C-alpha positions as CSV (number, residue, x, y, z in Angstrom):
1,M,-30.1,8.8,22.5
2,K,-26.9,6.6,23.5
3,F,-24.5,6.0,20.4
4,T,-21.9,3.3,19.6
5,A,-19.1,3.4,17.1
6,L,-19.2,0.3,14.9
7,V,-15.8,-0.6,13.4
8,A,-15.7,-3.1,10.5
9,I,-12.3,-4.2,9.2
10,I,-12.8,-5.8,5.7
11,E,-10.9,-6.6,2.5
12,D,-10.6,-3.7,0.2
13,K,-12.4,-5.7,-2.5
14,D,-15.5,-5.8,-0.2
15,E,-15.6,-2.1,0.8
16,E,-18.7,-1.3,-1.3
17,L,-20.8,-4.3,-0.6
18,A,-20.0,-4.0,3.2
19,I,-21.4,-0.4,2.9
20,D,-24.4,-1.4,1.1
21,V,-25.1,-4.2,3.6
22,A,-24.7,-1.6,6.5
23,K,-27.0,0.8,4.8
24,E,-29.7,-1.8,4.2
25,A,-29.6,-2.5,8.1
26,G,-30.0,1.0,8.6
27,A,-26.7,2.4,9.1
28,G,-26.2,6.2,7.7
29,G,-22.8,7.8,7.0
30,V,-19.6,6.0,7.2
31,T,-15.9,7.2,7.4
32,I,-13.6,5.1,5.5
33,I,-9.8,4.4,6.5
34,H,-7.7,2.3,4.1
35,G,-4.8,0.2,5.8
36,K,-2.9,-3.0,5.8
37,S,-3.4,-6.1,7.7
38,I,-0.4,-8.1,9.0
39,G,-1.4,-11.3,10.8
40,L,0.6,-13.7,13.1
41,E,1.8,-15.7,10.1
42,E,5.1,-15.2,8.2
43,K,4.8,-12.5,5.5
44,K,4.6,-13.4,1.8
45,V,7.7,-12.1,0.0
46,F,7.5,-11.8,-3.9
47,F,10.8,-10.5,-5.6
48,G,11.8,-8.8,-2.4
49,L,8.4,-7.1,-1.8
50,T,6.3,-7.9,1.3
51,L,2.9,-8.6,0.3
52,E,0.3,-7.6,2.9
53,A,-3.3,-7.6,2.7
54,N,-5.1,-4.2,1.9
55,V,-8.1,-3.6,4.3
56,S,-10.8,-0.8,4.6
57,I,-11.8,0.2,8.1
58,L,-15.3,1.3,8.2
59,L,-16.5,3.6,11.0
60,F,-20.1,4.0,11.8
61,I,-21.6,6.3,14.5
62,L,-24.8,4.4,15.2
63,P,-27.4,4.6,18.0
64,R,-26.6,1.5,20.5
65,R,-29.9,-0.2,19.5
66,L,-29.2,0.0,15.9
67,S,-25.5,-1.0,16.1
68,L,-26.3,-4.7,16.9
69,T,-28.7,-5.2,13.9
70,V,-26.0,-3.7,11.5
71,M,-23.4,-5.7,12.9
72,K,-25.5,-9.0,12.8
73,A,-25.8,-8.0,8.9
74,L,-22.2,-7.7,8.3
75,R,-21.4,-10.8,10.5
76,K,-23.9,-12.9,8.4
77,K,-22.9,-11.6,4.9
78,F,-19.0,-11.9,5.4
79,D,-19.1,-15.1,7.5
80,L,-17.4,-13.3,10.5
81,D,-17.5,-16.3,12.7
82,N,-14.8,-17.8,10.4
83,S,-11.5,-16.3,11.4
84,K,-9.9,-17.5,8.2
85,N,-11.3,-14.6,6.1
86,G,-9.4,-11.8,7.9
87,A,-12.4,-9.7,8.5
88,M,-13.9,-8.4,11.9
89,T,-16.3,-6.0,13.4
90,F,-16.6,-4.8,16.9
91,T,-18.2,-1.9,18.6
92,I,-17.0,1.0,21.0
93,P,-19.6,2.7,23.3
94,L,-19.7,6.6,23.0
95,S,-20.0,8.9,25.9
96,H,-20.3,11.9,23.8
97,V,-21.1,12.7,20.3
98,A,-21.0,16.0,18.6
99,G,-21.6,16.9,14.6
100,L,-24.0,14.2,13.6
101,D,-26.4,15.6,10.8
102,N,-29.9,16.3,11.9
103,D,-31.3,14.3,8.9
104,E,-29.4,11.2,9.9
105,L,-30.6,11.7,13.6
106,H,-34.3,11.8,12.3
107,K,-33.6,8.6,10.2
108,F,-32.1,6.8,13.0
109,E,-35.1,7.7,15.3
110,D,-37.5,6.4,12.5
111,N,-35.2,3.2,12.2
112,I,-35.5,2.7,16.0
113,K,-39.5,3.3,16.2
114,T,-40.0,0.8,13.6
115,M,-37.9,-1.7,15.6
116,L,-40.0,-1.4,18.5
């Protein structure tokens, strides 16, 4: 089975909803990284403090066939074709993966069988 890393960068406030959408589309576990987003536009300053958008970076390891399904679900739910919302998603092909949970692998196999 070939795997892909699906990375979704979304606003912190949408973190739980994005995880729910991804899981409904067949994703399993997720790693969450918190960060700040700084765009090309001038930073907003309020009383000397720079205001930057807080984001959540969601990292899913998925079978290649399933990654596109999850990406489409996130793209539709968060209107990722609109660059104004500051969210994005992309995939990275993985050549080697170790440490995946056996139960999750069986879930992936079942999901892929139903897709065929």
